[in-house]
C-alpha positions as CSV (number, residue, x, y, z in Angstrom):
1,M,84.4,97.2,97.0
2,D,86.0,94.7,99.5
3,Y,88.6,95.6,102.1
4,F,91.5,94.3,100.0
5,E,90.7,96.5,97.0
6,S,90.1,99.6,99.1
7,N,93.3,99.1,101.2
8,M,95.4,98.5,98.0
9,N,93.9,101.5,96.3
10,C,94.6,103.6,99.4
11,L,98.2,102.3,99.3
12,K,98.5,103.1,95.6
13,E,97.3,106.7,96.3
14,N,99.3,107.4,99.4
15,R,102.3,105.1,99.4
16,E,103.0,104.3,95.8
17,E,106.5,102.8,96.2
18,L,105.2,100.4,99.0
19,Y,102.2,99.6,96.8
20,K,104.3,98.6,93.9
21,K,106.6,96.4,96.0
22,L,103.8,94.7,97.8
23,D,101.7,94.2,94.7
24,N,104.7,92.5,93.0
25,Y,105.4,90.3,96.0
26,I,101.7,89.2,96.2
27,N,101.7,88.3,92.5
28,E,105.0,86.3,92.7
29,H,104.7,84.5,96.0
30,T,102.5,81.9,97.6
31,A,101.4,81.8,101.2
32,N,103.9,80.5,103.8
33,P,102.8,77.0,104.7
34,T,104.4,77.1,108.1
35,I,102.1,79.9,109.3
36,I,98.3,79.9,109.4
37,I,96.4,83.1,110.0
38,E,92.7,83.4,110.9
39,S,90.4,86.0,112.3
40,E,87.6,85.3,114.8
41,Q,84.9,87.5,116.2
42,A,85.4,88.8,119.7
43,L,82.5,89.2,122.1
44,D,82.1,92.9,121.2
45,G,81.7,92.0,117.5
46,E,85.2,93.1,116.4
47,L,87.6,90.7,114.8
48,Y,90.8,89.5,116.4
49,L,93.9,87.7,115.0
50,L,94.9,84.1,115.5
51,V,98.2,82.8,114.2
52,Q,99.3,79.2,114.2
53,K,103.1,78.6,113.9
54,S,105.1,75.5,114.7
55,N,102.0,73.8,116.1
56,A,101.5,76.6,118.6
57,L,98.5,78.9,118.5
58,H,99.0,82.6,119.2
59,R,96.2,85.0,119.9
60,L,97.3,88.6,119.0
61,N,94.2,90.4,120.4
62,S,91.7,90.2,123.2
63,S,88.9,87.8,122.4
64,Y,86.6,90.0,124.4
65,S,87.3,93.5,123.1
66,P,90.4,94.2,120.9
67,R,89.7,97.9,120.9
68,N,89.5,98.2,124.7
69,E,92.6,96.1,125.1
70,A,94.5,98.5,122.8
71,E,93.2,101.5,124.8
72,R,94.5,99.9,128.0
73,W,97.8,98.9,126.4
74,V,98.7,102.4,125.3
75,E,98.2,103.8,128.8
76,Q,101.7,102.4,129.8
77,Y,103.3,105.1,127.5
78,K,103.7,108.8,128.2
79,F,103.4,111.3,125.3
80,T,104.4,114.4,127.2
81,N,107.5,115.2,125.2
82,L,107.6,116.8,121.8
83,N,108.9,115.3,118.6
84,I,108.7,111.7,119.9
85,V,109.8,108.8,117.8
86,I,107.6,105.8,118.4
87,S,108.7,102.4,117.1
88,L,106.3,99.5,117.0
89,F,107.3,95.9,116.3
90,G,104.2,94.4,114.6
91,L,101.3,96.1,112.8
92,G,98.9,93.3,113.5
93,N,95.4,94.2,112.5
94,G,96.0,97.9,113.3
95,Y,94.3,98.3,116.8
96,F,97.5,99.1,118.6
97,V,99.1,101.5,116.1
98,R,95.7,103.2,115.8
99,E,95.8,103.9,119.6
100,L,99.3,105.2,119.4
101,A,98.3,107.5,116.6
102,K,95.3,108.8,118.7
103,N,97.5,109.6,121.8
104,K,100.7,111.0,120.1
105,G,101.4,114.6,119.5
106,P,101.0,116.2,116.0
107,K,104.7,116.2,115.3
108,D,105.5,112.7,116.7
109,I,106.4,110.0,114.3
110,I,105.4,106.3,114.4
111,V,107.7,103.7,112.7
112,V,106.0,100.3,112.3
113,Y,108.0,97.2,111.5
114,E,105.8,94.2,110.4
115,P,107.8,91.0,110.2
116,S,105.2,88.9,108.3
117,V,103.9,89.6,104.8
118,D,101.4,86.8,105.4
119,I,99.8,88.6,108.4
120,L,99.7,91.8,106.4
121,Y,98.1,90.2,103.5
122,H,95.4,88.6,105.7
123,V,94.8,92.0,107.4
124,L,94.5,93.7,104.0
125,L,91.8,91.1,103.1
126,Y,89.7,91.3,106.3
127,Y,90.3,94.7,107.9
128,D,89.9,98.3,106.9
129,I,93.3,100.0,107.6
130,T,92.9,102.8,105.2
131,D,93.1,105.3,108.1
132,I,96.5,104.0,109.0
133,I,97.7,103.9,105.4
134,R,96.7,107.6,104.9
135,E,98.3,108.8,108.2
136,K,101.5,110.6,107.0
137,S,103.1,110.5,110.5
138,I,103.2,106.7,110.3
139,I,106.1,105.0,108.5
140,L,105.1,101.5,107.4
141,T,107.8,98.9,106.8
142,I,107.4,95.2,106.0
143,E,110.0,92.5,106.0
144,E,110.8,91.2,102.5
145,I,109.1,94.3,101.1
146,N,110.7,97.5,102.3
147,E,112.5,96.6,105.5
148,F,115.4,98.8,104.4
149,D,113.1,101.8,104.9
150,F,112.9,100.9,108.7
151,H,116.7,101.1,108.8
152,Q,116.8,104.3,106.9
153,A,114.1,105.9,108.9
154,F,116.1,105.4,112.1
155,Q,119.3,106.6,110.5
156,Y,117.7,109.9,109.5
157,I,114.9,110.8,112.0
158,V,116.8,110.2,115.3
159,N,118.6,113.4,116.2
160,I,119.8,115.5,119.2
161,A,116.3,116.9,119.7
162,N,114.5,113.6,120.0
163,I,117.2,111.1,121.2
164,N,115.7,111.3,124.7
165,S,112.2,111.1,123.4
166,Q,111.9,107.5,122.2
167,I,109.1,105.1,122.8
168,N,109.9,101.6,121.7
169,C,107.0,99.1,121.9
170,V,106.0,95.6,120.8
171,H,102.6,94.4,119.6
172,P,101.4,91.8,122.1
173,G,102.4,88.3,121.0
174,Y,104.8,89.3,118.3
175,E,108.1,88.6,120.1
176,D,107.0,85.1,120.8
177,L,106.0,84.6,117.1
178,F,109.0,86.2,115.5
179,P,112.0,86.2,117.9
180,E,114.7,86.5,115.2
181,Q,113.0,89.5,113.6
182,A,112.6,91.1,117.1
183,I,116.3,90.9,117.5
184,F,116.7,92.8,114.2
185,F,114.1,95.4,115.4
186,W,115.9,96.1,118.7
187,K,119.4,96.0,117.1
188,E,118.4,98.6,114.4
189,I,117.1,100.9,117.2
190,K,120.2,100.4,119.3
191,D,122.5,101.1,116.3
192,A,120.7,104.3,115.4
193,L,120.9,105.6,119.0
194,I,124.6,104.8,119.2
195,R,125.2,106.5,115.8
196,E,123.4,109.7,116.9
197,R,125.2,109.7,120.3
198,T,128.5,109.4,118.4
199,N,127.4,112.3,116.2
200,I,126.5,114.4,119.2
201,N,129.9,113.6,120.9
202,T,131.6,114.6,117.6
203,E,129.8,117.9,117.6
204,R,130.7,118.5,121.2
205,Y,134.4,117.7,120.6
206,F,134.8,119.6,117.4
207,G,132.4,122.6,117.9
208,R,135.1,125.3,118.2
209,R,137.4,123.5,115.7
210,Y,134.8,123.6,112.9
211,I,134.7,127.4,113.1
212,T,138.5,127.7,113.3
213,N,139.0,125.4,110.3
214,G,136.2,126.9,108.2
215,I,137.3,130.5,108.5
216,F,141.0,129.7,108.0
217,N,140.2,127.6,104.9
218,L,138.3,130.5,103.3
219,R,141.6,131.7,102.1
220,Y,141.7,128.8,99.6
221,L,138.3,129.6,98.0
222,K,139.9,131.8,95.4
223,E,142.0,129.0,93.9
224,S,139.7,126.1,94.7
225,N,137.3,123.9,92.8
226,R,134.1,122.0,93.8
227,L,133.9,118.3,93.3
228,M,131.3,118.9,90.6
229,D,133.8,121.1,88.7
230,I,136.0,118.1,87.8
231,K,133.2,115.6,87.1
232,D,133.5,115.8,83.3
233,D,137.3,115.4,83.5
234,I,137.1,112.0,85.1
235,N,137.2,108.7,83.1
236,T,134.6,106.7,85.0
237,D,134.8,103.8,82.6
238,I,137.7,102.5,84.7
239,P,137.7,101.6,88.4
240,A,138.2,103.9,91.3
241,I,140.5,102.4,94.0
242,I,140.0,103.7,97.5
243,V,143.1,103.0,99.6
244,A,142.5,103.0,103.4
245,A,145.0,102.4,106.1
246,G,144.1,98.9,107.3
247,P,146.9,96.4,108.0
248,S,146.0,94.3,105.0
249,L,147.2,97.2,102.7
250,K,150.7,95.9,103.1
251,G,149.9,93.0,100.8
252,S,148.5,95.2,98.1
253,I,151.4,97.6,97.5
254,D,152.8,95.8,94.5
255,Y,149.3,95.7,92.9
256,L,148.8,99.4,93.5
257,R,152.0,100.1,91.6
258,K,150.5,98.0,88.8
259,A,147.3,100.0,89.0
260,K,149.0,103.3,88.2
261,G,147.4,104.8,85.2
262,K,144.9,102.0,84.8
263,A,142.5,103.1,87.6
264,Y,142.1,106.2,89.7
265,V,143.7,105.8,93.1
266,F,142.0,107.8,96.0
267,A,144.2,107.7,99.1
268,V,143.0,108.5,102.6
269,D,145.1,111.2,104.3
270,R,146.6,108.8,106.9
271,I,148.1,106.5,104.4
272,L,149.7,109.1,102.0
273,D,153.2,109.0,103.3
274,Y,153.1,105.2,103.4
275,L,152.2,105.2,99.7
276,L,154.7,107.9,98.7
277,D,157.5,106.0,100.6
278,A,156.6,103.0,98.5
279,G,156.9,105.0,95.3
280,I,153.1,105.1,94.7
281,E,151.6,108.5,93.9
282,P,147.8,108.5,94.2
283,D,145.6,110.5,91.9
284,F,143.7,112.1,94.7
285,I,144.1,112.5,98.5
286,V,141.0,112.7,100.7
287,T,140.8,114.3,104.1
288,V,138.0,114.8,106.6
289,D,139.1,115.0,110.2
290,P,138.9,118.5,111.7
291,I,141.9,117.8,113.9
292,K,143.9,115.3,111.8
293,P,147.4,115.4,113.2
294,L,150.0,116.4,110.6
295,E,152.0,113.2,111.3
296,Y,148.9,111.3,110.1
297,F,149.0,113.2,106.8
298,T,152.5,114.1,105.6
299,T,155.6,115.7,106.7
300,R,156.5,116.6,103.1
301,T,156.2,120.2,102.0
302,D,155.9,119.6,98.3
303,V,152.7,117.5,97.9
304,T,150.7,118.9,95.0
305,I,148.4,115.9,94.4
306,P,144.8,117.3,94.3
307,L,143.2,117.2,97.8
308,L,139.5,116.4,98.3
309,C,138.5,118.3,101.4
310,S,135.7,119.9,103.4
311,M,135.6,123.5,104.6
312,D,135.7,121.9,108.1
313,S,138.9,119.8,107.4
314,N,141.9,120.5,109.5
315,W,143.4,123.9,108.4
316,E,146.9,122.6,109.2
317,V,146.5,119.8,106.6
318,L,145.3,122.2,104.0
319,Q,148.1,124.5,104.8
320,Q,150.7,121.7,104.5
321,H,149.3,120.6,101.2
322,K,150.5,122.8,98.3
323,G,148.3,121.7,95.4
324,K,144.7,122.2,94.3
325,K,142.0,122.0,96.9
326,I,138.7,120.4,95.7
327,F,135.8,120.9,98.2
328,Y,133.4,118.1,98.3
329,S,131.1,119.4,101.1
330,C,130.4,122.3,103.4
331,N,127.9,123.3,106.1
332,Q,124.9,125.6,105.7
333,F,126.9,128.8,106.2
334,Y,129.4,128.0,103.5
335,Q,126.6,126.7,101.2
336,R,125.1,130.2,101.4
337,I,128.5,131.6,100.3
338,Y,128.3,129.6,97.1
339,L,124.6,130.5,96.6
340,S,125.3,134.2,97.1
341,Q,127.3,134.0,93.9
342,K,124.7,131.8,92.2
343,K,126.9,128.7,92.4
344,E,125.7,125.3,93.4
345,P,127.4,124.4,96.7
346,P,129.4,121.2,97.0
347,L,127.5,118.7,99.1
348,I,127.8,115.0,99.4
349,F,126.8,112.6,102.2
350,T,130.2,111.8,103.7
351,G,129.5,109.2,106.3
352,A,131.7,109.0,109.4
353,S,135.2,108.3,108.1
354,V,137.6,109.4,105.4
355,A,137.1,106.2,103.5
356,T,133.3,106.5,103.4
357,T,133.8,110.1,102.3
358,A,136.1,108.9,99.5
359,F,133.5,106.4,98.5
360,S,130.8,109.1,98.4
361,A,133.0,111.2,96.2
362,C,133.5,108.3,93.8
363,L,129.7,107.7,93.7
364,F,129.2,111.4,93.0
365,L,131.8,111.4,90.2
366,G,130.0,108.6,88.6
367,F,132.3,105.6,89.0
368,K,130.5,102.2,88.4
369,K,133.3,100.1,89.8
370,I,134.9,100.9,93.2
371,A,137.6,98.8,94.8
372,L,138.3,99.0,98.5
373,V,141.9,98.4,99.6
374,G,143.0,98.2,103.2
375,Q,139.4,98.6,104.4
376,D,139.9,96.0,107.2
377,L,137.5,97.5,109.8
378,A,138.9,94.9,112.3
379,Y,142.0,94.2,114.3
380,D,144.8,92.2,112.8
381,G,146.2,90.9,116.0
382,E,147.0,94.1,117.8
383,L,147.4,96.1,114.6
384,T,144.9,98.7,113.6
385,H,146.7,100.4,110.7
386,A,149.3,99.8,108.1
387,G,152.6,101.4,108.8
388,V,152.4,101.3,112.6
389,T,153.7,98.7,115.0
390,A,151.6,96.4,117.2
391,L,153.0,98.2,120.2
392,E,151.8,101.6,118.9
393,S,148.3,100.1,118.1
394,S,148.1,98.5,121.5
395,K,148.9,101.7,123.4
396,K,146.0,103.5,121.7
397,R,143.5,100.7,122.0
398,N,140.4,101.3,124.1
399,R,139.1,97.8,124.8
400,S,135.7,99.1,126.0
401,R,134.9,99.7,122.3
402,D,135.8,96.2,121.1
403,L,133.1,94.0,119.6
404,Y,132.8,91.0,117.2
405,V,131.6,91.2,113.7
406,D,131.5,88.8,110.8
407,G,134.8,88.2,109.0
408,I,135.2,87.6,105.3
409,D,136.1,84.0,106.2
410,G,132.7,83.4,107.9
411,E,134.2,83.5,111.4
412,K,133.7,86.2,114.0
413,I,136.5,88.7,114.1
414,L,137.4,91.5,116.6
415,S,136.4,95.0,115.6
416,R,135.5,98.3,117.2
417,T,132.2,100.2,117.6
418,D,133.3,103.0,115.3
419,W,134.4,100.5,112.6
420,Y,131.1,98.8,113.0
421,Q,129.3,102.0,112.1
422,F,131.4,102.2,109.0
423,L,130.4,98.7,108.1
424,I,126.8,99.7,108.4
425,W,127.5,102.8,106.2
426,F,129.1,100.7,103.4
427,K,126.3,98.2,103.6
428,D,123.7,101.0,103.2
429,A,125.6,102.6,100.3
430,I,125.8,99.3,98.4
431,I,122.0,98.8,98.8
432,L,121.3,102.4,97.7
433,Y,123.5,102.2,94.6
434,P,122.7,98.7,93.1
435,N,124.3,99.7,89.8
436,V,127.7,100.2,91.3
437,E,130.0,97.2,91.7
438,V,131.9,97.4,94.9
439,F,135.0,95.1,95.3
440,D,136.5,94.3,98.7
441,T,140.1,93.3,97.8
442,K,141.4,92.4,101.2
443,D,142.2,88.8,102.2
444,R,141.3,89.2,105.8
445,G,139.2,91.5,108.0
446,A,135.6,92.4,108.5
447,K,133.0,91.4,105.9
448,I,131.4,94.3,104.0
449,E,128.0,93.1,103.2
450,G,127.0,93.4,99.6
451,A,130.6,93.8,98.4
452,I,132.2,91.4,95.9
453,Q,135.3,89.6,97.2
454,M,138.0,90.0,94.5
455,S,141.7,90.5,94.7
456,L,143.1,93.9,93.7
457,N,145.2,92.1,91.1
458,N,142.1,90.6,89.5
459,V,140.2,93.9,89.6
460,I,143.0,95.6,87.7
461,D,143.5,92.8,85.2
462,K,139.7,92.6,84.5
463,Y,138.7,96.3,84.5
464,G,141.8,98.4,84.4
465,V,142.7,100.2,81.2
466,E,146.3,101.2,80.1
467,N,146.6,105.0,80.2
468,G,143.0,105.3,81.3
469,V,143.7,108.1,83.8
470,Y,144.0,111.6,82.6
471,N,144.4,114.3,85.3
472,S,146.1,117.1,83.4
473,A,142.8,118.9,82.9
474,I,142.2,118.9,86.6
475,Y,145.6,120.4,87.4
476,S,145.0,123.2,84.9
477,K,141.3,123.8,85.7
478,G,140.2,127.4,86.4
479,S,138.9,128.2,89.9
480,T,135.2,128.1,90.8
481,F,135.1,131.8,91.6
482,S,136.1,134.8,89.5
483,E,137.8,137.8,91.0
484,D,134.5,139.7,90.9
485,E,132.7,136.9,92.6
486,M,135.4,136.9,95.3
487,K,134.6,140.5,95.9
488,G,131.0,139.5,96.5
489,I,132.1,136.8,98.9
490,R,134.3,139.3,100.9
491,K,131.3,141.6,101.2
492,Y,129.2,138.6,102.4
493,L,131.8,137.7,105.0
494,S,132.0,141.3,106.2
495,D,128.2,141.3,106.6
496,T,128.5,138.0,108.6
497,Y,131.0,139.7,110.9
498,D,128.4,142.4,111.7
499,E,125.6,139.8,112.0
500,L,127.6,138.0,114.8
501,Q,127.3,141.2,116.9
502,S,123.6,141.3,116.2
503,L,123.2,137.7,117.3
504,K,125.0,138.5,120.5
505,R,122.8,141.5,121.1
506,K,119.5,139.6,120.4
507,A,120.7,136.7,122.6
508,K,121.2,139.0,125.5
509,D,117.7,140.5,125.1
510,A,116.3,137.0,125.0
511,I,118.1,136.0,128.3
512,K,116.5,139.0,130.0
513,I,113.0,137.9,128.8
514,C,113.6,134.3,129.9
515,E,114.7,135.5,133.3
516,E,111.5,137.5,133.6
517,Q,109.4,134.5,132.6
518,I,111.1,132.4,135.3
519,R,110.5,135.0,138.0
520,I,106.8,135.1,137.1
521,Y,106.4,131.3,137.1
522,N,108.4,130.9,140.3
523,N,105.9,133.3,142.0
524,N,103.2,130.7,141.1
525,F,101.6,132.9,138.6
526,S,100.0,131.2,135.6
527,D,100.2,132.6,132.1
528,N,98.9,136.1,131.6
529,H,99.2,138.9,129.1
530,I,102.9,139.5,130.2
531,T,104.0,135.9,129.7
532,E,102.2,135.8,126.4
533,K,103.9,139.0,125.2
534,N,107.3,137.7,126.4
535,F,106.7,134.4,124.6
536,N,106.0,136.2,121.4
537,R,109.1,138.4,121.8
538,I,111.3,135.4,122.3
539,S,109.7,133.7,119.3
540,K,110.5,136.7,117.1
541,I,114.1,136.7,118.4
542,N,114.5,133.0,117.7
543,K,113.2,133.5,114.2
544,F,115.6,136.4,113.6
545,I,118.6,134.5,114.9
546,Y,117.9,131.4,112.9
547,E,117.4,133.4,109.7
548,Q,120.9,135.0,109.9
549,P,123.6,133.2,107.9
550,A,126.0,133.8,110.8
551,Y,123.8,131.5,113.0
552,H,124.7,128.5,110.7
553,L,128.4,129.3,111.2
554,I,128.1,128.9,115.0
555,D,125.5,126.2,115.0
556,A,128.0,123.4,115.9
557,F,129.5,125.6,118.6
558,I,126.1,126.1,120.2
559,T,125.5,122.3,120.1
560,A,128.9,121.7,121.7
561,E,128.3,124.2,124.5
562,A,124.7,123.4,125.2
563,T,124.3,119.7,124.3
564,Q,122.4,118.6,127.3
565,Q,120.0,121.5,127.2
566,I,119.3,121.0,123.5
567,S,118.7,117.3,123.9
568,E,116.3,117.9,126.8
569,L,114.6,121.0,125.4
570,Y,111.4,119.1,124.3
571,N,111.2,116.8,127.4
572,F,108.2,117.5,129.6
573,T,106.3,116.2,132.6
574,D,102.8,116.6,133.9
575,D,103.8,119.8,135.9
576,E,103.2,122.5,133.3
577,I,104.6,125.4,135.4
578,Q,107.8,123.6,136.3
579,D,108.2,122.5,132.7
580,K,108.0,126.1,131.5
581,I,110.6,127.2,134.1
582,K,113.0,124.4,133.0
583,T,112.5,125.3,129.4
584,Y,113.4,128.9,129.9
585,E,116.5,127.8,132.0
586,K,117.6,125.6,129.1
587,S,116.9,128.4,126.7
588,I,119.2,130.7,128.7
589,A,122.0,128.2,128.4
590,I,121.5,128.1,124.7
591,F,121.4,131.9,124.3
592,N,124.6,132.1,126.4
593,A,126.2,129.6,123.9
594,I,125.1,131.9,121.1
595,I,126.9,134.8,122.8
596,E,130.0,132.8,123.4
597,G,130.0,131.5,119.9
598,S,129.6,135.0,118.4
599,D,132.5,136.3,120.4
600,F,134.7,133.3,119.6
601,T,133.9,133.5,115.9
602,R,134.6,137.2,115.6
603,E,138.0,136.6,117.2
604,V,138.7,133.9,114.6
605,F,137.6,136.3,111.8
606,D,139.9,139.0,113.2
607,E,142.9,136.6,113.0
608,N,142.1,135.6,109.4
609,M,140.3,138.4,107.6
610,E,143.5,139.9,106.0
611,Y,144.1,136.5,104.3
612,I,140.5,136.1,103.2
């Protein structure tokens, strides 16, 4: 069996999706004539790679000893932290990624981006890389084959625990060979880090509010539905129209009136009053923001249009709204409430905005045609939203967040960092759901990659159906929970109230143990039977705390109060004793956050229990 056959068989056995895509590509494509790849024998007998491109010859390994070169190269990186994410631009012939794998920790992850299928094909022919293919901690992505996996990997694996534990490296010679692909590589990493820092800042900002909203909104459970409860009542043969608050919305008002009854209209909360003032009643309202100001929802007290919301959504918005609440998502604690009554919890991937949430809801409901209205994601002069003045927009503008993106006319257009993240989200969703047609109906603004440019008028004329919307069943639908099930939920919440006190008590015990560990290590004692016993006690406490449903209620509070300590918890140096002291100091801060979170949450329960 030659190298190619054994490598491909190994791919088929361990990475079936990648194998299928690569096999199809190899069968359908010929070699790139602009790049010539060869392997020569180094002085130590190993093979090294030579690549000729644009009349320039690039040697990708040492001609003396590729293995020793890789061993020296990897010495520039430190692997002292836990849960490190290692990104490598260029697989090459495997020497460098192999050394990274040897030196990394057991829970570290390597994400490899190979920009050339031709180099990979040559390597599959002349090198044995089955050990790399089998290694589960290595994510292999190849341009033109599965490059989206590289993007997805960084969207999902970067989190608060490893954001400070990143190793980003480049295979020698690759940036010179593939400068444009290198830009993509670094941009993807930067975008992922910005996204996670934004998420962390959101948690810090909303930590307490998540608890306040969720517990207040429990009073609506009895009369509520889940998004899945209405799925069979929706006519998905017609389009869904998602109305956002971008300035371009103004030009679509007449067409939205025309769409009434021919397509489902999902309105973001901010634009509700604007639509109602124009005589347009949407079929659904969507809200997300934990502190959405009421003036950005509605001042009306008689709105009964079904509201798609989260348990974390602003309690004031849910209180102002008088109609049916349909929950589309909830955190782990509220998921357990549904599971306690043998109900599947509502859970969709919401993205970062109310419009992306509405889009996810439409995907979940099964719509195959989704039209975006007012999804500008760019400035219109000074304007940011429909229904506001340029002066209002200008006063709230933070120019440090400004950046340029591609406009639908092909020119660069001024946008913002948060809008840019939404553009990325829509692009990903369109890739992940290829059977769904997404229409961007605006005539100006940021280009949403993958969306079809079509006016709202044309979407309605082509796909709308007269009297295609029927919502009467939704208005009359029975609630998710019966009265008996609500009794079970009240018992569950009563137990949670008691659990919060147990969490507080356990956290106090853990702090005392941490303080004892610090005293021992500060006295220059190494580990002994006392430190080992204390470590086991803390491990048991941690396990107990995490297993309590109440912990998942205060999780965001803990993140908000101890963000820095959590983000640095797995950062280490070469000084083992000092590392242990700092770890226990960070742990004390986290346990104090558990105590504060437990007290705060019990107070919120006290204020709301009679309504629940």
